[in-house]
N, C-alpha and C positions, 0 to 999 in steps of 0.2 A: 313085384307085388307091394302095394302100399301097406305100411304098418298102421293099422287102425287104432292102435293104442297111443300113438304120438299126436299131440295137439298141433293144429295147423299154425297157431301163433306161438312165438317163443316166450320164454319166461319174461314177465314184465320187469323183473328185478335185475337179471343178469344176461338175458338174451339167449340162454341155452334152450335146447329142446326140452319139452315137457312130456312126461310119460304118465298115462293113467295107471295109478298105483293103489292097490288095496291097502286099507288101514293107514293112509297117509295123513288124514285130517283127524286130529284128536281134539275132542271137546269133553273135558272131564273124564269119565270112565268110558265114553263112547268113541269109536273110531269109524270113519267113513272113507270110501275111496275118493280120490281126488287126483288132480294133475300135480306132479312133483318133478322138479328138474334135478340133475345130478348134484347140484350145489345145495340141495336141501330146501329150496324155496317151494312152497306149496300154495296152489291157487285155491281160494275158498270155494268149496263145492257148490255154494249157493249162487255162484256167478256163472255156472255152466250146468246144463241139464241134459238128460238123455233124450235124443230125438225119437219121437214116437213112430217115425217112418223107417229110418235105417238103423236105429239102435246106438248110434255113436254118441258119446258124451261130449264131443268136440263142437260146442255151440257157444254163441256169443249173446249176451243179454243186450237187447235193443231198447227195452223200456221197462220201467218199474213204477206202476201207478195203480192206485186204488186196490191194493192187495193182489194184483196180478202182475206177473213178469212175462214179457214177451222175449222170445229167443229166436235165433236163426241158426240152423245147423250149418257148420262149415263144410260138411261132407256132401250133403244132398240139397242144400239151400232151402229146406223146409222151414217155414215159420210156424211157431207154435207158442201157446201160452201155458203157464203153470201158476198155481196159487203161490203166494209168497210164503 
């Protein structure tokens, strides 16, 4: 069985597996879930969004134009757009 909390792409800084982690991204007093590797590198959650079809957060930004971001889900290949 595949672990759906693991990101399909490794950490861009060290190459380790990245795990979807609650409260990983801190911005002032606010925390958000984000992908984090065991070495403490965290992927900015604005670079990945939740797929509206399968619910996975394992997505890749394809485009960022005119206030809209286009993503593709790494699990089900769905393409979707989100406001920036």
